[in-house]
C-alpha positions as CSV (number, residue, x, y, z in Angstrom):
1,Y,6.3,3.3,15.5
2,G,3.5,1.0,15.3
3,K,1.5,-1.7,14.1
4,N,0.3,-1.4,10.2
5,T,-1.9,-3.8,8.3
6,I,-4.1,-5.3,11.1
7,K,-6.6,-7.1,9.4
8,F,-9.5,-8.9,10.6
9,L,-13.1,-9.6,10.3
10,R,-15.7,-8.8,13.2
11,L,-18.8,-10.8,13.1
12,H,-21.7,-9.9,15.3
13,R,-24.7,-12.3,15.7
14,E,-28.5,-11.2,16.6
15,G,-30.2,-14.5,16.6
16,K,-30.1,-15.7,13.2
17,K,-28.9,-12.7,11.5
18,H,-25.5,-11.8,11.1
19,F,-23.5,-8.4,10.6
20,V,-19.9,-7.9,9.8
21,K,-17.3,-5.6,9.5
22,E,-14.2,-6.1,8.0
23,V,-11.3,-3.7,8.7
24,E,-7.5,-2.9,8.4
25,V,-6.1,-1.0,11.1
26,C,-3.1,1.2,11.8
27,A,-2.1,2.3,15.0
28,H,1.1,4.3,15.8
29,L,2.4,5.6,18.9
30,R,4.8,8.3,20.1
31,L,6.6,7.9,23.6
32,T,7.7,10.8,26.1
33,S,11.1,9.7,25.8
34,P,13.1,8.8,22.6
35,Q,15.4,6.7,24.4
36,E,14.9,3.5,22.2
37,Y,16.2,5.4,19.4
38,L,18.9,7.4,21.1
39,E,20.3,4.8,23.8
40,G,18.6,1.5,22.9
41,N,16.9,1.3,26.0
42,N,13.4,-0.4,25.2
43,S,12.1,-0.3,28.7
44,L,9.3,2.1,27.9
45,V,8.5,0.3,24.2
46,I,4.8,-1.4,24.1
47,P,5.9,-4.2,21.3
48,T,4.2,-3.8,18.0
49,D,2.7,-7.5,18.4
50,T,0.9,-6.2,21.9
51,I,-0.6,-3.1,19.6
52,K,-1.8,-5.7,17.5
53,N,-3.4,-7.8,20.2
54,I,-4.9,-4.8,21.9
55,V,-6.7,-3.8,18.7
56,L,-8.2,-7.1,18.5
57,V,-9.2,-7.0,22.1
58,L,-11.0,-3.9,21.6
59,A,-12.9,-5.4,18.5
60,K,-14.0,-8.2,20.8
61,K,-15.1,-6.4,23.4
62,N,-16.4,-3.3,22.3
63,G,-17.5,-4.3,18.6
64,I,-17.2,-1.6,15.6
65,P,-20.3,0.5,16.3
66,S,-18.5,2.9,13.7
67,L,-15.0,3.0,12.5
68,E,-14.7,6.3,14.1
69,Q,-15.8,5.2,17.7
70,F,-13.4,2.0,17.1
71,A,-10.8,4.6,16.3
72,I,-11.6,6.5,19.5
73,D,-11.5,3.2,21.4
74,I,-8.1,2.8,20.4
75,C,-6.8,6.5,21.1
76,N,-8.8,6.0,24.4
77,H,-7.1,2.7,25.7
78,F,-3.6,3.7,24.9
79,M,-3.8,7.3,26.7
80,T,-5.4,5.9,29.7
81,T,-3.6,2.6,30.0
82,F,0.1,3.6,29.4
83,C,1.5,6.5,31.0
84,Q,4.4,6.4,28.6
85,V,2.6,7.5,25.6
86,A,2.5,10.9,24.3
87,Y,0.6,10.5,21.1
88,V,-1.5,7.8,19.5
89,K,-2.9,7.9,16.0
90,A,-5.5,5.1,14.7
91,Y,-6.3,4.7,11.2
92,V,-9.0,2.4,10.0
93,Q,-10.4,1.5,6.7
94,E,-13.1,-0.8,6.0
95,V,-13.8,-3.5,3.1
96,P,-17.5,-2.7,1.4
97,W,-19.3,-5.8,2.2
98,Q,-23.0,-4.9,1.8
99,R,-25.8,-7.1,2.7
100,L,-27.0,-9.7,-0.2
101,H,-30.8,-9.6,-1.5
102,E,-32.4,-12.0,-3.0
103,D,-35.5,-10.8,-5.0
104,G,-35.2,-7.9,-2.9
105,V,-35.2,-9.8,0.1
106,P,-32.1,-9.2,2.9
107,H,-30.4,-12.6,3.2
108,I,-29.6,-13.0,7.3
109,H,-26.0,-14.3,6.9
110,S,-24.8,-13.6,3.2
111,F,-23.2,-10.7,1.6
112,I,-21.4,-9.0,-1.5
113,C,-18.3,-7.0,-1.7
114,V,-19.1,-4.1,-3.8
115,P,-16.4,-1.8,-4.9
116,D,-18.3,1.6,-4.4
117,G,-15.6,3.3,-2.4
118,I,-13.8,2.6,0.8
119,R,-14.9,4.2,4.0
120,F,-11.9,5.2,6.2
121,C,-11.3,7.3,9.3
122,E,-8.5,8.5,11.5
123,A,-8.4,9.5,15.0
124,E,-5.3,11.1,16.9
125,Q,-4.8,12.4,20.1
126,C,-1.7,13.9,22.3
127,R,-1.8,13.8,26.0
128,N,-3.6,16.7,27.5
129,G,-4.9,17.6,24.1
130,P,-8.0,17.2,22.3
131,L,-9.1,13.9,20.6
132,I,-9.6,14.9,16.7
133,V,-11.1,12.8,14.2
134,F,-11.2,12.7,10.5
135,A,-13.0,10.4,8.0
136,G,-13.3,9.9,4.5
137,I,-14.1,8.0,1.5
138,K,-11.4,6.8,-1.2
139,D,-11.4,4.8,-4.7
140,L,-14.9,6.0,-5.5
141,K,-14.8,5.8,-9.3
142,L,-17.5,8.0,-10.5
143,M,-18.6,8.8,-14.3
144,K,-21.1,10.9,-16.0
145,T,-20.9,10.7,-20.4
146,T,-22.2,14.2,-20.9
147,Q,-22.9,17.7,-19.1
148,S,-19.2,18.2,-18.8
149,G,-16.4,20.6,-20.8
150,F,-13.2,22.3,-20.7
151,E,-13.1,25.7,-22.7
152,G,-11.3,29.1,-22.8
153,F,-8.4,27.9,-21.0
154,Y,-4.9,29.5,-21.1
155,K,-3.1,28.5,-24.5
156,N,0.5,29.6,-25.7
157,E,2.7,27.6,-28.3
158,H,2.8,24.4,-26.5
159,T,-1.1,23.9,-26.2
160,T,-2.5,21.3,-28.3
161,L,-5.5,20.2,-26.4
162,P,-8.6,21.1,-28.3
163,E,-11.6,22.9,-26.7
164,R,-14.3,20.6,-25.8
165,H,-17.9,21.2,-24.7
166,D,-19.3,17.9,-24.5
167,R,-16.8,15.0,-22.9
168,I,-17.1,12.1,-20.7
169,L,-16.2,13.3,-17.1
170,C,-14.7,10.3,-15.2
171,G,-12.5,9.9,-12.3
172,E,-11.1,8.4,-8.9
173,L,-12.5,10.5,-5.8
174,F,-10.5,11.0,-2.3
175,C,-12.7,12.8,0.1
176,K,-11.3,13.2,3.6
177,W,-12.8,15.8,6.0
178,S,-12.1,17.2,9.7
179,Y,-14.9,17.2,12.2
180,G,-12.5,19.3,14.3
181,E,-12.6,17.9,18.5
182,C,-14.4,14.8,19.0
183,K,-17.9,15.1,20.1
184,D,-20.9,12.6,20.2
185,F,-21.8,12.4,16.6
186,D,-23.6,9.9,14.9
187,F,-20.8,9.1,12.3
188,N,-22.4,6.4,10.5
189,C,-25.5,8.8,9.6
190,I,-23.2,11.8,8.7
191,W,-20.8,9.6,6.6
192,K,-23.9,8.4,4.6
193,K,-25.2,11.9,4.2
194,I,-21.6,13.2,2.9
195,R,-21.4,10.6,0.7
196,E,-24.9,11.3,-1.1
197,C,-23.6,14.9,-1.1
198,I,-20.6,13.8,-3.2
199,L,-22.9,11.9,-5.7
200,E,-25.4,14.7,-6.1
201,A,-22.7,17.4,-6.6
202,F,-21.2,15.3,-9.1
203,A,-24.1,14.3,-11.1
204,G,-26.6,17.1,-10.9
205,P,-30.3,16.3,-11.0
206,P,-31.3,12.7,-12.2
207,D,-33.4,14.0,-15.0
208,C,-31.1,16.7,-16.5
209,G,-27.5,16.2,-14.7
210,E,-25.8,19.7,-14.2
211,Y,-22.9,21.0,-16.6
212,S,-19.4,20.9,-15.2
213,P,-17.2,23.5,-16.9
214,S,-13.9,21.9,-15.3
215,Y,-12.7,19.4,-12.9
216,Q,-11.9,21.9,-10.6
217,K,-15.2,23.1,-10.6
218,T,-16.5,19.8,-9.6
219,V,-14.4,19.4,-6.9
220,N,-15.8,22.7,-5.2
221,C,-19.3,22.0,-6.1
222,I,-18.8,18.8,-3.7
223,Q,-17.0,20.7,-1.3
224,M,-19.4,23.6,-0.9
225,L,-22.3,21.1,-0.8
226,V,-21.2,19.1,1.9
227,L,-20.3,22.0,3.9
228,S,-23.7,24.0,3.2
229,R,-25.7,20.9,4.3
230,V,-23.3,19.3,7.2
231,S,-22.5,21.3,9.9
232,Q,-20.3,18.9,11.6
233,V,-17.6,19.2,9.0
234,Q,-15.0,21.8,9.6
235,I,-12.4,21.1,6.5
236,I,-12.9,18.7,3.7
237,E,-10.2,17.9,1.2
238,V,-11.1,16.5,-2.1
239,V,-8.3,15.3,-4.6
240,L,-10.0,13.8,-8.2
241,N,-8.0,11.8,-10.1
242,N,-8.9,12.1,-13.4
243,T,-9.6,9.5,-16.2
244,F,-9.9,10.7,-20.0
245,Y,-11.5,8.8,-23.0
246,N,-10.6,9.4,-26.5
247,V,-12.6,8.1,-29.4
248,V,-11.8,5.7,-31.4
249,D,-11.2,6.8,-35.3
250,M,-13.3,4.0,-37.3
251,K,-13.0,5.6,-40.9
252,N,-10.5,3.0,-42.0
253,L,-13.2,0.6,-40.9
254,G,-15.8,2.4,-42.9
255,L,-17.8,3.4,-39.8
256,T,-18.8,6.6,-38.2
257,N,-18.3,6.7,-34.6
258,D,-20.1,9.3,-32.8
259,K,-18.7,8.9,-29.2
260,E,-20.2,5.6,-29.1
261,V,-16.7,3.5,-28.8
262,L,-13.9,5.4,-26.8
263,V,-11.0,4.2,-25.1
264,P,-9.4,5.5,-21.9
265,V,-6.1,7.1,-21.3
266,E,-4.3,5.2,-18.6
267,A,-1.3,7.5,-18.4
268,P,-0.4,10.5,-17.6
269,Y,-3.6,11.6,-16.0
270,G,-4.7,14.4,-14.2
271,S,-5.4,15.1,-11.0
272,C,-7.3,18.2,-9.1
273,A,-7.0,18.8,-5.5
274,C,-8.4,21.3,-3.2
275,T,-8.8,21.8,0.4
276,L,-11.7,23.9,1.7
277,G,-12.7,24.7,5.5
278,R,-15.0,27.1,7.4
279,K,-13.6,30.5,8.1
280,K,-13.9,30.4,11.8
281,F,-12.0,27.0,12.0
282,F,-9.2,28.8,10.5
283,E,-9.5,32.0,12.6
284,A,-9.5,29.7,15.8
């Protein structure tokens, strides 16, 4: 049991310059006894309102140096404060506020919400067990207008999809990775590096791009690049929900439409998912 959608803004001031972190937290506990479920005995139950207040107090006292560290702080507090807690899980996601710039100059106290992916993390711990940390990015919308195709696929009497060697590749990406046991990582630096890997693997070189023969291959390229460059990542899951675009037939309007006006196909949409990890992690 626990408390969901604990939303708040943490404002940090350094002189005239302000820093913000707006987050949503879900904190769940499992107790050493299920007596509140089986017997209606609430003597060990930490009220969910108390859970909410603890999260807010930790934000006040510790700040939020990174989402991962804040999730770790939540787990550590419940494990060290309440002997009846057998398991704790903290999920934290961030509202994507970025500092506003005017003529290239960063503003000291104004921000803009930019929908370029939502950062999130999870930390979970069992009593006498290791602290496990996950992190990720979701709702990241990506598109490239060429260097993508889909050919040579299996066909039977139900196949109507034509082969394409030049199409728009567009999708909403969810990516989640595991660090394994918690260590003293620079979580902010690692998250930025992984995001850069995702964008690079999706798009290819800026002057020419890179051909994608399928959404599946693009997903695998993202995972392989992250694992090759970020040694702290043990397992990475990627889900790419696809958005397809159809070229509008303008013959009746007396116009030739050479893939200049297209409409999105809202539903149904495709989805590709894969989880990839290091061999040594699975063997362990």
